[in-house]
N, C-alpha and C positions, 0 to 999 in steps of 0.2 A: 208587133202592137201591143197595149194593156188593153185589158178587158176588164168589164166590171157590170154588174147586174144595177137596174134600175133600183134604187134607195128610195128612202123617205124623203119629203118634201125640204126639209132642211139641208140634206146632204147634195141634191143635186146642184147649187147654187157652187157647193163646195168644188165639185167635180168641174165644171165649167171653167171656173177660175185657174185649176192648174192645170188642165187641159191644154192650152197652147205651149206651157212651159215643159214640159214630159219630153224627150227626145224619141220616144214611140208616139204614135197616134192612139189617144183614148176611145175605145169604141163600147157604148152602154147599147146592154140589152135589157127589151121590156119584158121579156118572156124569156123561157129556158127553151132550149133548142130540144128538140126530143129525134129520136132514130129508134126504130125498130130491129132488134137484132135477134137471133136463135142463142143469144147468149143472157148470162144472169151476171147482176152485181155483184163484184165481190162478197163472200157472208162475212168477214169483221166489217165492212161498210153498211150493209145494210143494218146489220144490228145498232152501228152510232146511228142511221139515219132514225130507226125505228125508234132507238130511247128520245132522241128530240120530240118526233112527233108525238110521245106519249105523255114526257112531261108536261109539253106545252100544253095539252088536255088538261092533264093533272093541274098543273097549275090553276086555268081556267075554270076550273070545276065540271067542266065537261063531261056528258056522259065517255065510259071508256071504250077504246075501239074495238068493235066486233072482227072476227076473223075474216070476214067479207069485206068489211072497211080496209083492213090492214093489207089485203091480197090487193088490193084496187091501188090504193098508195103504193104499193112495193112495185108494182106494174110500170105505175106510172113515174118513180123515181127511177126505173131502171131506164126508161125509155129516156131519158133527161140526162142521167147517167152517161148513157153512151154517145147522146147529142153532143152532149159537152165536149167527150174526148175527142170526138169528129171535130167538133169548130175550132178546138185547141191545135189541131194539126192544119185546118186548112187556112187558119189566121196565123200561123206560126205565132202565136201569143208567147208573149216574153213575160207577161207577170199578170197578175189581178189584184184588183182593189175590191174592197169588200165591205159593206157597212153592218158594223157588228159579227156577220157572219157564223155566229152559233147554233142557228136555227132553221127551218123551213127550207126555200130555195137557195139563199144564202150559202146556208151550213151546207147544201150538197155542192153548191160552187167549189166552195173551199174541199171538200173531199175531195173533187174530183181533179181539182187543182196540185193538188197534195198526191196525191198516185200520178200526176200527168210529171210530177218533180217542177213544176212552177212553182215561183216566189208568191206570196199571198201578201198584202199589207192591208191591216184592218185598220178601219177607223168606228170613232164611237164618239160620243159627246163626253163633256169631262165636268168637272166642277167649277173650272172658271167659266166665265161668261167671255164669250168672247176667241176661245182656245177649244181645239179639240185636242183628243187622243189619236195617233197614229202609227202604229206599232206593227212588229212581227210576231208573229206565234199566238196574238189574240190580242183582245184590251183587255183594262181594268186587273184583274189580278193574274188573268194569262197572259198580259203582256210580257215582252223580254224585258224594254228598256225600264219600264215603270217598277219591276222587282227586281233592278241588278245592284241595288244597293248603291246608288253613282251619288248620294247627297252628300256624305261626311264631308268631301271635300268645300261646297259649297258655300263660299261666302253669304251668312245670313242678313237679309233687308232686315233693320230692325222696325220699317213700317211695313211689312208685310202683312202680319195682323191688320191693319186698319184697312191696308185696302183689298185683302180679303172680305172683310166685313161688307165694306162700302161696295162692291162688284157684288155681293150677293143683294143686297138692298136695291139695286136697280135694275136685277134681273126681272125681265116683262114675267110676266104671269103667262100660263098656256089658254086662258080664255079673255080677252081682252073685256069681253062685255059681262063677265061675272061679275057678282055683288061685290064689294068691298069686304077683305076677310076682316070680321070683328074682335076685335081682343079677346085672349081666352079668361075667363073668369074663373075664380074659386080655386086658383092654385094651391096646393099643398105646399106649408113654409119650404118643407126639404123635400126635393124628390129627383128621380133620376128619368132622364127625358127617354124615351124609347120609341122613334119614329116608326110608323110601319114603312112597307116598300112596296112597290105595283108589283100584282100578281103576274106571273109568266115573265117576268125581266130577267134576262140571263143571269141577272147577278145573284139572282135565287137558286133557279133552276140548273145553272152552271157549277156557280162558285158559293152556295148557301151551305155545302157540307153537310154536318148534321140535324140543321133544321132547315126541314125541305122546303116551306112555306111559310106564311105568315099566319095560318091560325098555329101550327107547330111553334113559332115564336111565341105565341102569345099563349098557349099551353106550356111551356117551357120558363116564362117569366113568372107565371102564374104557382107554378110549382116552387120555384127559388126565392120568392119573394119572400117567403116566410126566414129566408137567414138574414133579412135586412133588420139594421137596427130599428126599436121600436117606432121612430117616431120619424121613420122616412119613407115617403110612398114610392111608387110607379107610375108616372105620366105618358098615358100613351095616343099619340094623335097619328089618328088615319092621314094614308095620303090624299092628300087634295086632290087627286085625279084616277082614283082606285079604290073602290072596295069589292072587288071581286071577291067570294069566299069567306071574308072575315065577319060576315052578320054574326054568326054563331060562335065563333071563339071570340068575338069583341062582347057577347052577352055575357060569357064564361068570365071575362075581365069583370065586366061590371057587379057582380055578384062577389068579388073578394074587396075587402075593404081596403087593402093595401094598393088598390090599382085604381087609377083616375083617367077616363077618357076623356081626350078633350078634342073637340072639334072647331074651335076657335083657334084664333091666334097664328101667328108663325114660327117659323123652325130658329130667326133669331131672336125672337122672344124666350122661346123654351131656354134656347141657348144660354142666354143672359142670366136666366134664372135658378137652373137648373143644377145641381152638386155634379152629375156625371151625364154621360150617355151610354146606352146601352143599346147595342144595332147589330145587324147580321153581317152587314157589308154596305149600309148606307152611306151617300155622300155626304151625309148630315156628320159622320164621325170625322170626317176629314175637316167639315168647317169647326169641330168642336174644336181643331187644333189653334183656333184663331180667337177663342175663346177664354182659351186656359184651363179646360173642362179634362178631366179622365175619359177615356174611351174605352168600353168592352167591347171586342166583336166576338160574333160568333162564329161566321162565315168566314170564306178567304177573302182576302182586299190587298191591294196594292200599296195601303198607308199603314200595314201592322205591323210590330216588330219591337223591341225593346226599346226603350225612349220613349215611344210614339202611342203604344196601345198595351193593356191585356188583352190575352185572349182566352176564349172560355173554349176548349174544345168536346165539351159533355156538359150535363148538366150541373155533375159534382163539380165540375169546375168554376160553373155561372153561380153555385150557391157558394163555395169556398170565397169566390172576388166577393161575392154580396156582403159577406161573414165580416171581411177587412175594407170595405168600401172606404172610412174613412181614412186608412192608409195608403189609398192607391196613389201612385206618382208616375211623373212623366219628366220626361226633359224638356224643358221649354224652348231650349237653344237648339238641339237638335229635331223639334217639329219646324222650327224656324227656318234651317236650313231644309227641309225637307220640301216645305211650299216656296220658299225661296226656287230651289232649283225643280221644281214641278213648273213655275211661271218661265223661268229662263232657259228652260232644256225640256225636261220631263215631259209637259204637253209644248202644242205648234198653236201661234196665232193659227185664227179661221179667216182667212183670206174674205173678203167683202166682196172682190170681180177681180177678174184677169191683170188689172192694171195694179193692183194691191202690191207693194214692194211683198208683203207675206205669200203672195200666190207662187212667187217663183220661188222663194225658200222652202214652203212646204214640197212643190213638184221635186225638188233636190233632194230635200230630203226623202220623197217616198222611194226615188230613184236609187239612193243610197241605202235604203233599206232593201231593196231590190236585189241589189248587188251584196248583201252585207253575208 
């Protein structure tokens, strides 16, 4: 039997689509099982669970957990830990499928499966509409396949940039009832595009590196902006679906004459007009490949590397890159190979239903990962 936890609404049809094609039945659980024993969770596991709990609250700007709250969480997670271990034995679980898997209940599921030496396959959204990330070890910068450097032998599709740009324009908005996005106004003549990311996103909490959250990102942009050429500005665009913990930092950015905060427009419009992109590890950095724009990443990303992006490991690095912003380069053909490889092999087609041919292909890929 394979096991998974209830996932976000978008993932449930995905699980239903591949389930008939798996060699083992896929059992979905809405709640974590619980079992009270006179034993304690291993200390190193609790340290990781506690870190996940604390980081999520910090990113969301919620109050710090008190000792009493931590004790209650530890008691709950311990019962769930032993409940999962018991469930694995009773069901003879052969593998675990998990959505994201880096925090909360699904983070605990991963910890328990790994302690039980059960293979885990991770799922997550990706930058290509109609595709999904599926990998061992994790997703995004934590994925095994995406970071294996398998793309250099991929024949580049000369039309991949047009395909990627068109796919982004066709992407549906998160709120179909929202008012149409207004065009960006009064953009500087020369600017670097700096998109904000969602607070508490594991892209930041797990892979942000030296930039711990969006306020930290904005503070470091303000500090580094002095190294830019006199005629270049930074354009910051808040994420359309998140403002958590960003107001005070945005006020700081607004006081700096080199930084412009833009609420209108789209990423496509910004990418067409900007001189480059500065991001922690947003998918906008990958989109910039299709617009032939240089990219500076501050955190960990699966799309970084020589010929693809420039990496700023600290504030001094970021200032140095800003000083030579005019000469930043990249390898266009290498980027096209990478984008083509992502479409053909790195990402997987998202099946619409169980009779979609992509469902069988994805199910076979999941089982291949299980036994890798």
